[in-house]
Structures are given as C-alpha cells and as structure tokens.
MARKEVEX-51536 format. One record per residue (C-alpha): x, y negated, z. Coordinates in pm, whole numbers. Each point is the difference from the previous one (the first is absolute). Layout:
<nodes>
<node><X>X</X><Y>Y</Y><Z>Z</Z></node>
...
</nodes>
This chain:
<nodes>
<node><X>-7362</X><Y>-302</Y><Z>-17607</Z></node>
<node><X>-23</X><Y>43</Y><Z>-340</Z></node>
<node><X>237</X><Y>-135</Y><Z>-272</Z></node>
<node><X>337</X><Y>124</Y><Z>-88</Z></node>
<node><X>153</X><Y>-190</Y><Z>310</Z></node>
<node><X>-276</X><Y>53</Y><Z>248</Z></node>
<node><X>43</X><Y>-194</Y><Z>302</Z></node>
<node><X>322</X><Y>-151</Y><Z>-60</Z></node>
<node><X>-148</X><Y>-228</Y><Z>-282</Z></node>
<node><X>-358</X><Y>-22</Y><Z>190</Z></node>
<node><X>139</X><Y>-75</Y><Z>333</Z></node>
<node><X>256</X><Y>-292</Y><Z>-75</Z></node>
<node><X>-248</X><Y>-135</Y><Z>-256</Z></node>
<node><X>-234</X><Y>-39</Y><Z>297</Z></node>
<node><X>225</X><Y>-158</Y><Z>251</Z></node>
<node><X>88</X><Y>-263</Y><Z>-252</Z></node>
<node><X>-355</X><Y>-65</Y><Z>-99</Z></node>
<node><X>-118</X><Y>-52</Y><Z>370</Z></node>
<node><X>316</X><Y>-217</Y><Z>26</Z></node>
<node><X>-100</X><Y>-242</Y><Z>-315</Z></node>
<node><X>-405</X><Y>21</Y><Z>91</Z></node>
<node><X>-78</X><Y>-86</Y><Z>334</Z></node>
<node><X>-353</X><Y>48</Y><Z>6</Z></node>
<node><X>49</X><Y>353</Y><Z>-198</Z></node>
<node><X>-53</X><Y>359</Y><Z>244</Z></node>
<node><X>97</X><Y>301</Y><Z>-109</Z></node>
<node><X>-71</X><Y>399</Y><Z>38</Z></node>
<node><X>275</X><Y>209</Y><Z>-91</Z></node>
<node><X>-173</X><Y>350</Y><Z>-77</Z></node>
<node><X>173</X><Y>334</Y><Z>19</Z></node>
<node><X>208</X><Y>249</Y><Z>202</Z></node>
<node><X>9</X><Y>-174</Y><Z>335</Z></node>
<node><X>392</X><Y>165</Y><Z>80</Z></node>
<node><X>110</X><Y>-115</Y><Z>-328</Z></node>
<node><X>-131</X><Y>-336</Y><Z>1</Z></node>
<node><X>104</X><Y>-87</Y><Z>346</Z></node>
<node><X>376</X><Y>123</Y><Z>-113</Z></node>
<node><X>-50</X><Y>-232</Y><Z>-277</Z></node>
<node><X>-82</X><Y>-286</Y><Z>161</Z></node>
<node><X>290</X><Y>50</Y><Z>235</Z></node>
<node><X>237</X><Y>20</Y><Z>-266</Z></node>
<node><X>-151</X><Y>-358</Y><Z>-127</Z></node>
<node><X>-12</X><Y>-134</Y><Z>321</Z></node>
<node><X>-417</X><Y>-14</Y><Z>-20</Z></node>
<node><X>-28</X><Y>142</Y><Z>340</Z></node>
<node><X>-295</X><Y>-188</Y><Z>229</Z></node>
<node><X>-87</X><Y>-229</Y><Z>-307</Z></node>
<node><X>-291</X><Y>-158</Y><Z>175</Z></node>
<node><X>-240</X><Y>-22</Y><Z>-365</Z></node>
<node><X>91</X><Y>355</Y><Z>-109</Z></node>
<node><X>-139</X><Y>311</Y><Z>84</Z></node>
<node><X>65</X><Y>356</Y><Z>-76</Z></node>
<node><X>-270</X><Y>249</Y><Z>-81</Z></node>
<node><X>42</X><Y>348</Y><Z>3</Z></node>
<node><X>-96</X><Y>209</Y><Z>-315</Z></node>
<node><X>122</X><Y>392</Y><Z>11</Z></node>
<node><X>7</X><Y>49</Y><Z>-369</Z></node>
<node><X>151</X><Y>-146</Y><Z>-282</Z></node>
<node><X>-93</X><Y>6</Y><Z>-374</Z></node>
<node><X>350</X><Y>90</Y><Z>-181</Z></node>
<node><X>26</X><Y>-163</Y><Z>-383</Z></node>
<node><X>-86</X><Y>306</Y><Z>-204</Z></node>
<node><X>-308</X><Y>137</Y><Z>228</Z></node>
<node><X>-292</X><Y>13</Y><Z>-244</Z></node>
<node><X>-271</X><Y>-303</Y><Z>107</Z></node>
<node><X>-276</X><Y>226</Y><Z>60</Z></node>
<node><X>185</X><Y>279</Y><Z>244</Z></node>
<node><X>109</X><Y>-350</Y><Z>173</Z></node>
<node><X>-344</X><Y>-138</Y><Z>39</Z></node>
<node><X>-138</X><Y>345</Y><Z>104</Z></node>
<node><X>285</X><Y>140</Y><Z>216</Z></node>
<node><X>177</X><Y>-313</Y><Z>155</Z></node>
<node><X>-261</X><Y>-171</Y><Z>183</Z></node>
<node><X>247</X><Y>-104</Y><Z>285</Z></node>
<node><X>264</X><Y>-117</Y><Z>-263</Z></node>
<node><X>170</X><Y>-350</Y><Z>61</Z></node>
<node><X>-200</X><Y>-53</Y><Z>-339</Z></node>
<node><X>-309</X><Y>44</Y><Z>74</Z></node>
<node><X>14</X><Y>-93</Y><Z>341</Z></node>
<node><X>107</X><Y>-359</Y><Z>-100</Z></node>
<node><X>-299</X><Y>-42</Y><Z>-261</Z></node>
<node><X>-194</X><Y>117</Y><Z>293</Z></node>
<node><X>109</X><Y>-322</Y><Z>186</Z></node>
<node><X>-113</X><Y>-179</Y><Z>-284</Z></node>
<node><X>-334</X><Y>161</Y><Z>-24</Z></node>
<node><X>-56</X><Y>-86</Y><Z>401</Z></node>
<node><X>32</X><Y>-357</Y><Z>-42</Z></node>
<node><X>352</X><Y>66</Y><Z>237</Z></node>
<node><X>220</X><Y>-116</Y><Z>-301</Z></node>
<node><X>-77</X><Y>-208</Y><Z>-253</Z></node>
<node><X>230</X><Y>143</Y><Z>-285</Z></node>
<node><X>205</X><Y>334</Y><Z>-47</Z></node>
<node><X>333</X><Y>-28</Y><Z>-166</Z></node>
<node><X>180</X><Y>342</Y><Z>-112</Z></node>
<node><X>290</X><Y>123</Y><Z>-251</Z></node>
<node><X>-153</X><Y>356</Y><Z>19</Z></node>
<node><X>-137</X><Y>199</Y><Z>-262</Z></node>
<node><X>-203</X><Y>-176</Y><Z>-214</Z></node>
<node><X>-279</X><Y>231</Y><Z>-99</Z></node>
<node><X>-14</X><Y>80</Y><Z>376</Z></node>
<node><X>-60</X><Y>-347</Y><Z>96</Z></node>
<node><X>-263</X><Y>-66</Y><Z>-282</Z></node>
<node><X>-182</X><Y>300</Y><Z>84</Z></node>
<node><X>10</X><Y>-22</Y><Z>348</Z></node>
<node><X>-82</X><Y>-394</Y><Z>14</Z></node>
<node><X>-298</X><Y>53</Y><Z>-234</Z></node>
<node><X>-132</X><Y>280</Y><Z>191</Z></node>
<node><X>27</X><Y>-186</Y><Z>357</Z></node>
<node><X>-78</X><Y>-346</Y><Z>-156</Z></node>
<node><X>-235</X><Y>51</Y><Z>-269</Z></node>
<node><X>6</X><Y>-249</Y><Z>-261</Z></node>
<node><X>-211</X><Y>-346</Y><Z>-33</Z></node>
<node><X>-330</X><Y>23</Y><Z>-128</Z></node>
<node><X>13</X><Y>-61</Y><Z>-376</Z></node>
<node><X>352</X><Y>156</Y><Z>-18</Z></node>
<node><X>23</X><Y>355</Y><Z>-123</Z></node>
<node><X>373</X><Y>34</Y><Z>53</Z></node>
<node><X>273</X><Y>-187</Y><Z>178</Z></node>
<node><X>289</X><Y>-110</Y><Z>-242</Z></node>
<node><X>368</X><Y>-61</Y><Z>88</Z></node>
<node><X>132</X><Y>-361</Y><Z>-79</Z></node>
<node><X>385</X><Y>-105</Y><Z>55</Z></node>
<node><X>125</X><Y>-372</Y><Z>-77</Z></node>
<node><X>290</X><Y>-64</Y><Z>-284</Z></node>
<node><X>227</X><Y>-268</Y><Z>-103</Z></node>
<node><X>-29</X><Y>-190</Y><Z>-290</Z></node>
<node><X>228</X><Y>-262</Y><Z>-250</Z></node>
<node><X>-249</X><Y>-230</Y><Z>149</Z></node>
<node><X>149</X><Y>-202</Y><Z>301</Z></node>
<node><X>-176</X><Y>92</Y><Z>349</Z></node>
<node><X>-263</X><Y>181</Y><Z>-195</Z></node>
<node><X>-54</X><Y>409</Y><Z>32</Z></node>
<node><X>-258</X><Y>242</Y><Z>-154</Z></node>
<node><X>-197</X><Y>217</Y><Z>149</Z></node>
<node><X>-81</X><Y>376</Y><Z>-195</Z></node>
<node><X>-236</X><Y>221</Y><Z>122</Z></node>
<node><X>-56</X><Y>307</Y><Z>0</Z></node>
<node><X>332</X><Y>127</Y><Z>14</Z></node>
<node><X>-36</X><Y>357</Y><Z>82</Z></node>
<node><X>-344</X><Y>52</Y><Z>206</Z></node>
<node><X>-197</X><Y>147</Y><Z>-274</Z></node>
<node><X>65</X><Y>181</Y><Z>-339</Z></node>
<node><X>-320</X><Y>7</Y><Z>-138</Z></node>
<node><X>-189</X><Y>-326</Y><Z>36</Z></node>
<node><X>-272</X><Y>-119</Y><Z>-194</Z></node>
<node><X>-95</X><Y>-364</Y><Z>-138</Z></node>
<node><X>-219</X><Y>-41</Y><Z>330</Z></node>
<node><X>282</X><Y>81</Y><Z>223</Z></node>
<node><X>282</X><Y>-249</Y><Z>-196</Z></node>
<node><X>-292</X><Y>-250</Y><Z>18</Z></node>
<node><X>-20</X><Y>54</Y><Z>384</Z></node>
<node><X>406</X><Y>-25</Y><Z>-6</Z></node>
<node><X>-30</X><Y>-310</Y><Z>-147</Z></node>
<node><X>-198</X><Y>-199</Y><Z>258</Z></node>
<node><X>157</X><Y>139</Y><Z>281</Z></node>
<node><X>367</X><Y>-143</Y><Z>-178</Z></node>
<node><X>-203</X><Y>-324</Y><Z>-31</Z></node>
<node><X>-106</X><Y>-38</Y><Z>347</Z></node>
<node><X>350</X><Y>99</Y><Z>149</Z></node>
<node><X>200</X><Y>-241</Y><Z>-246</Z></node>
<node><X>-246</X><Y>-283</Y><Z>96</Z></node>
<node><X>49</X><Y>70</Y><Z>371</Z></node>
<node><X>348</X><Y>140</Y><Z>80</Z></node>
<node><X>143</X><Y>-101</Y><Z>-321</Z></node>
<node><X>-151</X><Y>-422</Y><Z>8</Z></node>
<node><X>-65</X><Y>10</Y><Z>-352</Z></node>
<node><X>-297</X><Y>-188</Y><Z>-88</Z></node>
<node><X>-150</X><Y>163</Y><Z>-331</Z></node>
<node><X>150</X><Y>335</Y><Z>-33</Z></node>
<node><X>56</X><Y>123</Y><Z>-348</Z></node>
<node><X>-70</X><Y>364</Y><Z>-78</Z></node>
<node><X>180</X><Y>177</Y><Z>-246</Z></node>
<node><X>-77</X><Y>391</Y><Z>-149</Z></node>
<node><X>295</X><Y>203</Y><Z>-79</Z></node>
<node><X>-3</X><Y>121</Y><Z>-353</Z></node>
<node><X>251</X><Y>124</Y><Z>-279</Z></node>
<node><X>-86</X><Y>-372</Y><Z>-157</Z></node>
<node><X>-169</X><Y>-329</Y><Z>11</Z></node>
<node><X>-221</X><Y>81</Y><Z>-330</Z></node>
<node><X>-395</X><Y>90</Y><Z>59</Z></node>
<node><X>10</X><Y>342</Y><Z>-178</Z></node>
<node><X>331</X><Y>115</Y><Z>207</Z></node>
<node><X>-55</X><Y>237</Y><Z>285</Z></node>
<node><X>-189</X><Y>317</Y><Z>111</Z></node>
<node><X>-361</X><Y>24</Y><Z>80</Z></node>
<node><X>99</X><Y>-63</Y><Z>356</Z></node>
<node><X>124</X><Y>-348</Y><Z>-98</Z></node>
<node><X>-275</X><Y>-77</Y><Z>-242</Z></node>
<node><X>-308</X><Y>87</Y><Z>282</Z></node>
<node><X>186</X><Y>-211</Y><Z>237</Z></node>
<node><X>90</X><Y>-314</Y><Z>-183</Z></node>
<node><X>-355</X><Y>-1</Y><Z>-81</Z></node>
<node><X>-111</X><Y>-12</Y><Z>373</Z></node>
<node><X>251</X><Y>-246</Y><Z>84</Z></node>
<node><X>-56</X><Y>-272</Y><Z>-269</Z></node>
<node><X>-370</X><Y>-19</Y><Z>155</Z></node>
<node><X>83</X><Y>2</Y><Z>391</Z></node>
<node><X>-102</X><Y>-267</Y><Z>198</Z></node>
<node><X>304</X><Y>-82</Y><Z>257</Z></node>
<node><X>294</X><Y>147</Y><Z>-214</Z></node>
<node><X>204</X><Y>-217</Y><Z>-228</Z></node>
<node><X>86</X><Y>229</Y><Z>-244</Z></node>
<node><X>232</X><Y>-91</Y><Z>-270</Z></node>
<node><X>11</X><Y>322</Y><Z>-240</Z></node>
<node><X>268</X><Y>286</Y><Z>-55</Z></node>
<node><X>409</X><Y>-54</Y><Z>121</Z></node>
<node><X>246</X><Y>223</Y><Z>-103</Z></node>
<node><X>297</X><Y>177</Y><Z>197</Z></node>
<node><X>240</X><Y>-301</Y><Z>-40</Z></node>
<node><X>-276</X><Y>-230</Y><Z>112</Z></node>
<node><X>-2</X><Y>120</Y><Z>350</Z></node>
<node><X>328</X><Y>-158</Y><Z>108</Z></node>
<node><X>-57</X><Y>-299</Y><Z>-239</Z></node>
<node><X>-272</X><Y>-127</Y><Z>232</Z></node>
<node><X>-253</X><Y>32</Y><Z>-240</Z></node>
<node><X>-270</X><Y>42</Y><Z>261</Z></node>
<node><X>-49</X><Y>19</Y><Z>324</Z></node>
<node><X>-140</X><Y>327</Y><Z>34</Z></node>
<node><X>48</X><Y>276</Y><Z>-219</Z></node>
<node><X>-249</X><Y>288</Y><Z>-5</Z></node>
<node><X>45</X><Y>359</Y><Z>-111</Z></node>
<node><X>-64</X><Y>358</Y><Z>78</Z></node>
<node><X>234</X><Y>187</Y><Z>280</Z></node>
<node><X>178</X><Y>197</Y><Z>-275</Z></node>
<node><X>110</X><Y>-262</Y><Z>-155</Z></node>
<node><X>58</X><Y>-220</Y><Z>265</Z></node>
<node><X>244</X><Y>256</Y><Z>180</Z></node>
<node><X>202</X><Y>19</Y><Z>-336</Z></node>
<node><X>46</X><Y>-350</Y><Z>-3</Z></node>
<node><X>124</X><Y>-12</Y><Z>371</Z></node>
<node><X>237</X><Y>287</Y><Z>-13</Z></node>
<node><X>126</X><Y>-110</Y><Z>-316</Z></node>
<node><X>84</X><Y>-374</Y><Z>123</Z></node>
<node><X>162</X><Y>149</Y><Z>338</Z></node>
<node><X>180</X><Y>201</Y><Z>-247</Z></node>
<node><X>142</X><Y>-285</Y><Z>-237</Z></node>
<node><X>106</X><Y>-172</Y><Z>335</Z></node>
<node><X>169</X><Y>260</Y><Z>132</Z></node>
<node><X>185</X><Y>18</Y><Z>-304</Z></node>
<node><X>79</X><Y>-340</Y><Z>-127</Z></node>
<node><X>124</X><Y>-53</Y><Z>410</Z></node>
<node><X>263</X><Y>277</Y><Z>-99</Z></node>
<node><X>106</X><Y>-131</Y><Z>-322</Z></node>
<node><X>58</X><Y>-359</Y><Z>134</Z></node>
<node><X>221</X><Y>203</Y><Z>282</Z></node>
<node><X>212</X><Y>218</Y><Z>-224</Z></node>
<node><X>55</X><Y>-348</Y><Z>-228</Z></node>
<node><X>147</X><Y>-180</Y><Z>305</Z></node>
<node><X>235</X><Y>289</Y><Z>121</Z></node>
<node><X>121</X><Y>72</Y><Z>-329</Z></node>
<node><X>366</X><Y>-180</Y><Z>27</Z></node>
<node><X>130</X><Y>-260</Y><Z>181</Z></node>
<node><X>-121</X><Y>-322</Y><Z>-210</Z></node>
<node><X>-380</X><Y>163</Y><Z>36</Z></node>
<node><X>42</X><Y>-20</Y><Z>367</Z></node>
<node><X>140</X><Y>-352</Y><Z>-3</Z></node>
<node><X>-328</X><Y>-108</Y><Z>-205</Z></node>
<node><X>-208</X><Y>188</Y><Z>209</Z></node>
<node><X>110</X><Y>-207</Y><Z>296</Z></node>
<node><X>-28</X><Y>-304</Y><Z>-156</Z></node>
<node><X>-390</X><Y>79</Y><Z>-128</Z></node>
<node><X>-58</X><Y>175</Y><Z>334</Z></node>
<node><X>-238</X><Y>-256</Y><Z>138</Z></node>
<node><X>-235</X><Y>0</Y><Z>-344</Z></node>
<node><X>12</X><Y>385</Y><Z>-11</Z></node>
<node><X>-120</X><Y>-2</Y><Z>346</Z></node>
<node><X>-319</X><Y>-223</Y><Z>-32</Z></node>
<node><X>-96</X><Y>143</Y><Z>-278</Z></node>
<node><X>25</X><Y>353</Y><Z>137</Z></node>
<node><X>-244</X><Y>-146</Y><Z>300</Z></node>
<node><X>-221</X><Y>-109</Y><Z>-224</Z></node>
<node><X>-60</X><Y>343</Y><Z>-143</Z></node>
<node><X>49</X><Y>207</Y><Z>295</Z></node>
<node><X>-241</X><Y>276</Y><Z>51</Z></node>
<node><X>21</X><Y>-40</Y><Z>350</Z></node>
<node><X>-131</X><Y>-340</Y><Z>-15</Z></node>
<node><X>-306</X><Y>103</Y><Z>-153</Z></node>
<node><X>-62</X><Y>314</Y><Z>172</Z></node>
<node><X>-366</X><Y>77</Y><Z>143</Z></node>
<node><X>-256</X><Y>125</Y><Z>-241</Z></node>
<node><X>-349</X><Y>-73</Y><Z>112</Z></node>
<node><X>-260</X><Y>275</Y><Z>14</Z></node>
<node><X>-282</X><Y>-189</Y><Z>-98</Z></node>
<node><X>-401</X><Y>55</Y><Z>-3</Z></node>
<node><X>0</X><Y>196</Y><Z>345</Z></node>
<node><X>-152</X><Y>-149</Y><Z>327</Z></node>
<node><X>290</X><Y>-51</Y><Z>147</Z></node>
<node><X>349</X><Y>-131</Y><Z>-89</Z></node>
<node><X>296</X><Y>290</Y><Z>-100</Z></node>
<node><X>314</X><Y>-116</Y><Z>-116</Z></node>
<node><X>248</X><Y>238</Y><Z>-197</Z></node>
<node><X>351</X><Y>-35</Y><Z>-1</Z></node>
<node><X>253</X><Y>147</Y><Z>-193</Z></node>
<node><X>98</X><Y>367</Y><Z>88</Z></node>
<node><X>371</X><Y>-84</Y><Z>-13</Z></node>
<node><X>-43</X><Y>-349</Y><Z>179</Z></node>
<node><X>249</X><Y>-152</Y><Z>243</Z></node>
<node><X>-44</X><Y>-230</Y><Z>265</Z></node>
<node><X>-9</X><Y>-331</Y><Z>-221</Z></node>
<node><X>-280</X><Y>183</Y><Z>-229</Z></node>
<node><X>-209</X><Y>136</Y><Z>288</Z></node>
<node><X>1</X><Y>-347</Y><Z>164</Z></node>
<node><X>-127</X><Y>-148</Y><Z>-361</Z></node>
<node><X>-294</X><Y>309</Y><Z>44</Z></node>
<node><X>-82</X><Y>-165</Y><Z>349</Z></node>
<node><X>-7</X><Y>-361</Y><Z>-79</Z></node>
<node><X>-267</X><Y>107</Y><Z>-339</Z></node>
<node><X>-190</X><Y>187</Y><Z>296</Z></node>
<node><X>6</X><Y>-311</Y><Z>198</Z></node>
<node><X>-108</X><Y>-237</Y><Z>-318</Z></node>
<node><X>-287</X><Y>234</Y><Z>-97</Z></node>
<node><X>-107</X><Y>-12</Y><Z>418</Z></node>
<node><X>20</X><Y>-412</Y><Z>15</Z></node>
<node><X>-210</X><Y>-4</Y><Z>-306</Z></node>
<node><X>-277</X><Y>297</Y><Z>85</Z></node>
<node><X>80</X><Y>142</Y><Z>-325</Z></node>
<node><X>-289</X><Y>282</Y><Z>48</Z></node>
<node><X>-253</X><Y>-243</Y><Z>122</Z></node>
<node><X>75</X><Y>-263</Y><Z>-340</Z></node>
<node><X>-22</X><Y>328</Y><Z>-220</Z></node>
<node><X>-319</X><Y>86</Y><Z>127</Z></node>
<node><X>-162</X><Y>-357</Y><Z>-97</Z></node>
<node><X>138</X><Y>-24</Y><Z>-297</Z></node>
<node><X>-112</X><Y>320</Y><Z>-108</Z></node>
<node><X>-353</X><Y>-28</Y><Z>160</Z></node>
<node><X>-18</X><Y>-356</Y><Z>-151</Z></node>
<node><X>125</X><Y>187</Y><Z>-385</Z></node>
<node><X>-251</X><Y>264</Y><Z>21</Z></node>
<node><X>-283</X><Y>-173</Y><Z>172</Z></node>
<node><X>-2</X><Y>-358</Y><Z>-258</Z></node>
<node><X>-352</X><Y>-204</Y><Z>-46</Z></node>
<node><X>-221</X><Y>141</Y><Z>-276</Z></node>
<node><X>84</X><Y>-282</Y><Z>-254</Z></node>
<node><X>418</X><Y>115</Y><Z>31</Z></node>
<node><X>-6</X><Y>386</Y><Z>30</Z></node>
<node><X>141</X><Y>144</Y><Z>-300</Z></node>
<node><X>-198</X><Y>301</Y><Z>-143</Z></node>
<node><X>305</X><Y>284</Y><Z>126</Z></node>
<node><X>44</X><Y>-162</Y><Z>370</Z></node>
<node><X>-277</X><Y>236</Y><Z>117</Z></node>
<node><X>179</X><Y>278</Y><Z>-143</Z></node>
<node><X>356</X><Y>-85</Y><Z>220</Z></node>
<node><X>-166</X><Y>-27</Y><Z>362</Z></node>
</nodes>
C-alpha cells in the first residue's frame, strides 16, 4: 500500500512476476477492498498463486517511524513483515516509508548474531561490461562506527559472492582521497579493521568517481554519505535524460538525428535505467526485506521482487549467519587482536 503509486505499481508487477516465474507465490498485504478492485483492474482475479491478506492500516510516507511502529500494528507493512517472522513468507518487498520499514523490520525480525545494525544495500551499473557495484549503507544509519562499517563489508561480501556470483569480491572504503592520510577518524579506524580482517578482500580507499568505474565490487560508507550519493546519482541521471530529450527536440534536424541514433540511445538508456536496479536489501536481519524505491512503477517493483527472489534462493540470512560465525570464532592462531571486540 506504500509508495507514490501504491497498488497501481505493486499489483501489475506482482501479476507479471507470477507470469514470469511459475514457482513463485505471492501474498498481497493491504486493504482488501482496494486490492480486490486493483486485481479486477489488472485482470488478476482468481490467480491461483496469489493471495490477498487484509490489513486495516497504512503507513503514510510522512509518518514518523516510531509512531508507525507503536500505533499501526495492523499496517500492511507490519503484517507483511510478521509473515516473514512467522515463516509464512520467505521475503517482504515494500516501497513504503523507508524509516518505518527499517524500524519495523528490526523490531520484528531482530538482527543476526554479531550484527549490531542492518544496512541498506543496492546495486549500480559500472563502465565495466556486465559488472555491478554494490554500495552500503545507503541511509539506514547516519552515525555508524568502524565496527558497523566492518560488518557492512562482511555482509556485502557474502551477497556479492552468492547472489552476484563474484568469486572474490573486492571491498573499497569510500573516502575523499586514495592517500593513506586522507579521511576522517571513522574512515581511519575502519581501514585499520578491514586491513586485518580475514574473509574480506579489502583494496583500500575509493573516491566517489571510482564507484561507477567498477574499482571495487563492494563500496562501504556510512548511511549519511551513502544516501547523499544515492540521491545525487538519481538527480544527475534525471538531469542528463532531460538534457538529451531537449537537445533532440530543438529543431527538425535534431529530430531527424534522434530517429537515426535512437536505437543506440535506447540501448544506453536501458543500461542506465534505475528501474533495472531497483530493490535495496535490508541486510543483517533474521529474514529478507527488500526496499523498493518510493517512486517505483511496475517495472521497478518487478526488479525489487526479483531481488527478493534471488536472496531467498541463495538463503542469504543463513549464509550471513555462517560467515559471521566463522569470522568471529576463528581458530586461535588466526584470530586478530580486535576480533573479540567485534563480536
């Protein structure tokens, strides 16, 4: 029920997902009357692998997370996350209020042992062909410690290995320069931990322009910086798209040129289309929760469903639990001095 479009994005995306993936089963959680009307609108009535579960409340996009958590216990968001907790669903996908989703998911599902805070991670295209970069945290935490960033690096590594099929994922720490002396105290403390952490292939500092060069498979940063990066990227893509359209519409000659090169433009546009990469994982929870962008349309929400499916198929929470256990309980001859402090 959340996001800018609500059921008008979720319902057609759900029906398309069911058509594409015969093994998939979905539960639509929300106002029964509204969802039934939407299913009629999109010709999804009596779909055998689709269930509607009524929830009497809706978390608004401007609701404070604390109030949504305390006062809206029958919201579609809360009911959906409860389904994951109860084992009735393997993942939850929502385009609703990010703060409320994070607060509710953490309260209901709790974090994995050894993980203090969940992190939001998303994928981005790079200039390297068929190579994605995963960045975290993108806004779940604005006051992270070095220990938290180390945990983010570990979680990103596990997902890149399993879902991304990267044999030895490289981890870069986002900084204002590549030189050793650059960065604030948080960055300096984090690099000291990552340098000596088994299980993480740390390559050092990366700058903002390195993200889309594919300099690292995983880029780690605190949530404040990550969210600014995310929103700036979205803004730049929107601006470039407008500039290109305006340039092609200037006169009859530019319109003719547009017709000639349109296939190339469409190919480039598809590679950079944010809808292709929609679906940010809330990593570190005892369950799978995927956050779709609030402005998601059908195509975008389908991408978020696909991300959730991949994490279910690879059993990401279980793999994270195993990796964390292995890191924090190494044999005496390989334990680094700081490891006991990280558990």
